[in-house]
Structure formats: structure tokens, C-alpha cells
C-alpha positions in Angstrom: -12.1 12.5 -31.3 -15.2 10.4 -31.8 -18.6 11.8 -31.3 -20.3 11.9 -27.9 -22.7 9.2 -28.8 -19.9 6.9 -30.1 -17.9 7.4 -26.9 -21.0 6.8 -24.7 -22.1 3.7 -26.6 -18.6 2.2 -26.2 -18.5 2.9 -22.5 -21.9 1.4 -21.9 -20.9 -1.8 -23.7 -17.6 -2.2 -21.9 -17.1 -4.8 -19.2 -17.0 -3.3 -15.6 -16.5 -6.5 -13.6 -13.5 -7.1 -11.5 -11.0 -4.4 -10.3 -9.1 -3.9 -13.6 -9.0 -0.5 -15.1 -7.6 -1.2 -18.5 -10.5 0.7 -20.2 -9.1 4.0 -18.8 -5.6 3.6 -20.2 -4.9 6.7 -22.2 -8.3 8.2 -21.3 -7.9 9.0 -17.6 -5.1 9.1 -15.0 -4.9 8.9 -11.2 -1.9 9.4 -9.0 -1.1 6.5 -6.7 -0.5 6.8 -2.9 3.2 6.9 -2.0 3.1 3.6 0.0 2.6 1.4 -3.0 -0.1 -0.9 -1.5 0.2 -3.7 -4.1 3.9 -4.1 -3.3 3.2 -4.0 0.5 0.5 -6.6 0.1 2.7 -8.9 -2.0 5.5 -8.7 0.5 3.3 -9.5 3.4 1.4 -12.3 1.7 4.8 -14.0 1.1 5.7 -13.9 4.8 2.6 -15.4 6.5 1.1 -18.9 6.8 -2.6 -17.8 6.3 -4.3 -14.7 4.9 -7.8 -13.4 4.0 -8.4 -10.7 1.5 -11.8 -8.9 1.9 -13.9 -7.4 -1.0 -11.3 -8.8 -3.4 -13.2 -7.8 -6.6 -12.0 -10.2 -9.3 -8.9 -11.0 -7.3 -6.6 -8.8 -9.4 -4.6 -7.3 -6.5 -4.0 -10.6 -4.8 -3.0 -12.2 -8.0 -0.2 -9.7 -8.4 1.6 -11.3 -5.4 4.2 -13.8 -6.7 3.9 -16.0 -3.6 0.8 -16.7 -1.6 0.6 -18.3 1.9 -0.3 -22.0 2.3 -3.8 -21.0 3.2 -5.2 -18.1 1.2 -8.9 -17.0 1.1 -10.7 -14.1 -0.4 -14.3 -12.8 -0.1 -16.5 -10.9 -2.6 -20.2 -10.0 -2.5 -20.9 -9.2 -6.2 -21.6 -12.5 -8.1 -19.9 -11.5 -11.4 -16.8 -10.7 -9.4 -17.0 -13.9 -7.4 -17.0 -15.8 -10.7 -14.1 -13.8 -12.0 -12.1 -14.3 -8.8 -12.6 -18.0 -8.9 -11.5 -18.2 -12.5 -8.4 -16.1 -11.7 -7.4 -17.4 -8.2 -8.7 -20.9 -8.2 -5.8 -22.3 -10.1 -3.5 -20.9 -7.4 -5.4 -22.8 -4.7 -7.2 -19.8 -3.3 -10.5 -20.3 -1.5 -13.1 -17.8 -2.9 -16.1 -17.2 -0.6 -19.2 -15.4 -1.8 -20.6 -13.2 1.0 -23.6 -11.1 1.7 -23.1 -7.5 3.0 -23.6 -7.2 6.7 -23.4 -11.0 7.3 -20.7 -12.7 9.4 -17.6 -13.9 7.5 -17.8 -17.6 6.7 -14.7 -18.5 8.7 -14.2 -19.8 12.3 -12.7 -17.5 15.0 -8.9 -17.0 14.8 -8.6 -18.4 11.3 -6.0 -16.1 9.8 -2.6 -14.6 10.6 -3.3 -11.7 8.2 -6.4 -9.9 6.9 -6.2 -7.5 4.1 -8.4 -5.3 1.9 -8.0 -2.7 -0.9 -10.9 -0.3 -0.8 -13.3 -2.4 1.3 -17.0 -1.3 1.2 -17.1 -0.8 4.9 -14.6 -2.3 7.4 -16.5 -4.6 9.9 -14.0 -4.4 12.8 -15.9 -6.9 14.9 -15.6 -9.6 12.1 -12.0 -8.7 11.2 -11.0 -9.0 14.9 -12.9 -12.3 15.2 -11.2 -14.1 12.3 -7.7 -12.9 13.1 -5.5 -14.9 15.4 -4.3 -13.1 18.6 -1.4 -11.0 17.4 -2.7 -11.1 13.8 -2.6 -8.0 11.6 -5.1 -6.1 9.4 -3.4 -4.3 6.6 -5.5 -2.3 4.2 -5.9 0.7 1.9 -9.2 2.4 2.5 -11.0 5.1 0.4 -10.9 8.3 2.4 -13.4 11.1 2.9 -14.9 13.0 -0.1 -13.0 10.9 -2.6 -13.7 11.9 -6.2 -16.4 14.3 -4.9 -15.7 16.9 -7.6 -17.1 14.4 -10.1 -19.8 13.0 -7.8 -21.2 16.4 -6.9 -21.1 17.5 -10.5 -24.0 15.0 -10.9 -25.6 15.0 -7.5 -25.0 18.5 -6.2 -23.5 19.4 -2.8 -23.2 16.5 -0.3 -22.0 18.1 2.9 -22.9 15.3 5.2 -21.4 12.6 2.9 -18.1 14.5 2.7 -17.5 13.8 6.4 -17.8 10.0 6.0 -14.8 7.6 5.9 -12.6 9.8 8.1 -9.4 7.9 8.8 -9.2 9.0 12.4 -12.8 7.9 13.0 -12.0 4.5 11.5 -8.9 4.2 13.6 -10.9 5.0 16.7 -13.5 2.4 15.7 -10.8 -0.2 15.3 -9.4 0.6 18.8 -12.8 0.2 20.3 -12.9 -3.3 18.9 -9.5 -4.2 20.5 -7.0 -3.3 17.8 -3.7 -1.5 18.3 -3.1 0.9 15.5 0.4 0.4 14.1 0.3 2.7 11.1 -2.1 5.3 9.7 -1.1 7.3 6.6 -3.2 9.5 4.3 -2.9 10.7 0.7 -4.7 12.9 -1.7 -4.2 12.0 -5.4 -5.1 13.9 -8.5 -7.4 12.3 -11.1 -7.8 13.6 -14.7 -10.5 12.5 -17.2 -9.8 13.2 -20.9 -13.0 12.0 -22.6 -16.6 11.5 -21.6 -16.4 7.7 -22.2 -14.0 7.5 -19.3 -16.4 9.3 -17.0 -19.3 7.1 -18.1 -17.3 3.9 -17.6 -16.1 4.8 -14.1 -19.6 5.8 -13.0 -20.8 2.4 -14.2 -18.0 0.6 -12.4 -18.2 2.6 -9.1 -22.0 2.3 -8.9 -22.1 3.8 -5.4 -20.8 7.1 -6.6 -23.9 8.1 -8.5 -26.4 5.4 -7.6 -29.0 6.3 -10.2 -26.5 6.9 -13.0 -27.4 6.4 -16.6 -26.4 8.2 -19.8 -30.0 9.1 -20.5 -30.7 10.5 -17.0 -27.5 12.6 -16.9 -27.1 13.4 -20.6 -27.0 17.2 -20.1 -24.2 17.0 -17.5 -22.3 14.6 -19.7 -22.6 16.8 -22.7 -21.2 19.7 -20.6 -18.2 17.6 -19.6 -17.8 16.4 -23.1 -17.6 20.0 -24.4 -15.0 20.9 -21.7 -12.8 18.0 -22.5 -13.0 18.5 -26.3 -11.9 22.0 -25.6 -8.7 20.7 -24.2 -9.4 20.9 -20.4 -9.5 17.6 -18.6 -11.9 17.1 -15.8 -10.0 17.1 -12.5 -11.0 15.4 -9.3 -9.1 14.1 -6.3 -9.2 10.7 -4.7 -8.3 10.3 -1.0 -6.8 7.1 0.5 -5.5 6.0 3.8 -3.2 3.1 4.7 -4.1 1.4 8.0 -2.2 -1.3 9.8 -3.7 -2.7 13.0 -2.9 -5.6 15.3 -5.3 -7.7 17.3 
């Protein structure tokens, strides 16, 4: 295995835009939820006349769908991802809207038959309800509570209050309060394994909200400890949590 500094330098140089995870191939693994969200999304997009995908990243998941509805739009708030989504989805006739967190969605009331999201930053139930047509559906895979917290707390220490956030039942209740009928709510806990320190550095650069002040220099001692563990043949294990939610206006 290459030295710590070589692995770290490579991970710092690597591209982290979009929602592709090719850098981790052979260096980390994560189980997938049993409902196969990308396949569910592809099937649903092929059956509606209009759809909006929120927090689309670089448009990677939407682009997996072989058929898109006649009107397809996506939103993204991080400018590098907006550019990547336009490059990827523009040729397929997809409208890509750059947005600001907390601002209303740039679409009229009742614009879409389907609204989707894979790992949205925070579901804005009011806005989702507003842009859906009556009878329209929200289908999404959300990050659940304490996801990857074994890794996050290795850097930040115990986070008992944060562990209670993103509870699926709380999110379902918030959706009902905004006028949604919950059609489906499923949860899953998935094992994650990291095999080298470069994979850890890269994922913390990509998921910047996990350890907001992360840098190799700031957390070098923790990273060296993880590096020694993985070089000894013991991967670092964490667990992601996910929930599938389907709700009708």
C-alpha cells in the first residue's frame, strides 16, 4: 500500500463534484437499501408526464433512467454540480435550475405530477406540496438518523443531539402536517467499510456537512490512527441509514 502522504495527496486532488463515487471503487463498500431506489425512480419517470428531481447533484441518478417524461426538471444549489448537471442532462432536454437553500422553488404551483429526491439536504414539505399537482406524488430516498456517525464522531466526538435528527417518523409527520398522505415508509441500515485512508479523506471532502471543518492538516492525528488500523487489515466500519418515503398530495 502507498504511504499515508501519497494516499492523502491523491484524495485531496480528486474531483468531488456530482454524485458519482467511482473514486471509492475497490477502496470502500456500502450496502444498498433493498428497495433499489434508482430502479424505482427510473420506472416512475417513465410513467409520468412531468417530474422534478430535487438536489440532483450532477444529475447522475436521473440520467440512469432510460426514459424521461416530456417535461423533466431538476434543481441543485452547488454551482459546480449545476454545471455538471447541465452538461449531463441538457442534451436530454432536462431543465436544470440553480437554487438557493431556503428559497422557494422556481416553478409555479401545481407544475409537476411527480417530485423526487435522492438524499435531499432537507425536505421542504411546503414547497414540495406547492409544486405538485393535486394527486401528485413525492418519491424519495432520504438519509436517516445518525448515518455514518461512527466515522463522523471519530472526528468530532459524541453528538447525542444530532443523532436524533432525520427521524423517518418525524419526517412523515411533518409531511402529513403539510397535507400529504403517506403511501409508503421503509427504513434500512447499511454496512459501510473503508479500506484505506484515501477513501476516508475523499468522502469527507465530498460530504462536507459530515465534518464541516475537515482538512487533512487539522485532523492528521485521527487520520494517522485510521491509516494504521486499515494497514493492519481491519477496515473501518460505519453504518448508513436510509428511508424510502412515498407521499401523495
